[in-house]
C-alpha angles and dihedrals in degrees: 000000000000090000090053092049092048093049092047092050092052094046091044093054092050093053098047093052123083095215121032111245110223090209095051101092094031100084095057092043092049091053092052095042091055085077142268107327090230090060109100142134092290094073134131128221108219130184121196094251091051089051092051092046092049091048093051090050100048105029109118095203091056091049091051090051089051092052092047089052090053093049090048090051092054090048091055094045092048095049091070087067087083084079094049121113117268119208119198128179135174139168134197138189128190142168127209141182125196133168119261112260100209142009094272093066132064115268087245120038114206124197139172122193127195121185133183125185135178125178132186119201133186125183110213129221086235091071094255131092140227124216140182119198128188122183131174127182133191122195131182119187143147095224115132093217096055120105089243141343089249110034127180127189131180131189131189119187132180116195132190121187123183127175107221097191122005112049090000131148132008102294090066099032094054096040091109091050091049089050090052090050090052091049087054093047092044092051090049092050089047088053089049090050092051091049089053094049093046090050091049092050090051093050093049093045091048096049088045089054091048089048089052089052093046091049090048087054090050091051091048093051088049091053090049091049087050092052093049089052092046090052091049095050088047091055092047091051094047089048088053096244095101142054135244087235092059089053091049090050091051089044090053092048091051090050089054089047089054091051091048089051093050092050090049093051091051091050090050091055091049096052090048092056090048089056092044090054091058097046094046112055092140096075092251104155097188093091093053090073097047126088111238110221110192110213100180102094135205116274115263093209125039128201141171091212111143096016093107127167120341088235089065091050092048092055087056092048092051089061104036109030109111096216091054093046093048090049091055088050088053091050088050090050093052088048092059089051092053091049090054094046096050090049090053090055091066130091113259113248110174126183120209125190122184137180125183142174128201135197132183133179144139086255115068094212091050090053092051091044091055091045093053092042093057090235088154110029132175138175138191139186124207132185118196125194125194134173127173108226105250096354090216098163094050092045094051094043090057091049092053093048092053089050092051089047091057088045091054094048090050089051090052090052092050090052092046091055095047088049090051092051091048093050094047087048092049093047090047094047093049092053088048096049091048089056090042091059093053091045090050091047090054091044090051092051094049094044088053094050091046090051093050090044091052091050090055090050091051090050088053091048092250097117143032132247091244088058091050094052091049091055088046090053090048089048092051092045089052091054090049091050094046091052093045089047091058090047091052090048095056089044088051090054089052092048092053092050090047091050089053093048093239104100095128090054096251133113114208122195124215 
């Protein structure tokens, strides 16, 4: 709206005046050509690398992903605590009175019992467990049938239990730990994907800002060219060799150039704000009042060297793309669920081996010494079988896991095909953009030559002012196209790297 009002004011002034005033449009033009109004002393030179670094430091989404990865790592390491030793101890003391049951005993039997127990348990990664249990008891009684009035007994037992079918072996026993590892790796890959997406956003926003500044410069150059042509037509009219119509045509073209420059300035401000929004996720408002001056320029030469065949790029994408890596982890996670479900389908067969030693004496120390010395050893072996009738829950759980595994594999195939299409498109687009830049450069050179030649034809009286203005517009448009073609070229290179998953220049291995 501001651009239309400015243009209308300029043209209205020209129409209402009897003689065109050469200085009338110059004040507005000079104000615009001084530079974007937002550009001031409080500006900030910004390279592409600096913009990426700033975004990686301040982006809250990336910070959150880093913390989630750290939390998942602690969960993974903590899950192995399930196989740590567990020490349990307890002690009890009791007194009891009971009536004598015959004439050989006292009428009232008094007894006190003190027991101390300590056990050490270690779950094993094979699915079994190892335990060590020590128990000692002291009993004092006046019963005539007791072994002694002061009786001590100790027992030491060692037990090993190992499932042989259901819940057996490491693949089942460590399923939870492998799931926690996958959580950790998945969160790390999610963080990596967030990083790549952020870098791609910064690249695109940065090059959009560069494009906006380039288009502003083209619009400013077009306005200068129009002012030069306007001044020339004014001189010709005042010298009597031109017409008022030619001056008015030049004035109208200048007004259009003013409007184009205003639109370019508005677009420049919008692109700058889009980049600031990505760089400042922390709510820091300082940068909003600063002018970003991108200092990484567009490439002067373009080349598709190193692009290679799309198949080579796809091989890299298979290994490095975050979406494919995350889906491979999802397949692995479902595989763990399937292993657990299939194990729980089996009948339970558990082996239990036990060894023990007893000791008893009127002396507590003698009883403990006999126990630890294995004076009275014993051992046993037990085999337990168990089978839920029907086992419907485990059977259906296994079928569900098998179905989900097929779904996960199908989803991976779908993502792989989508990645293949994206890589092919990115390679094709980069090759096209390379040729498009060369074509735009050639078109610009031809448009400039045509414009200059038409000016010479006009000076010789062989052309009209309208034709000169037409060739001027074609020349300006060719300059816009050439600048935009270079911007699209660098964005195409970014798109190809993003499609391969190596935009940050690093190749991570799983």
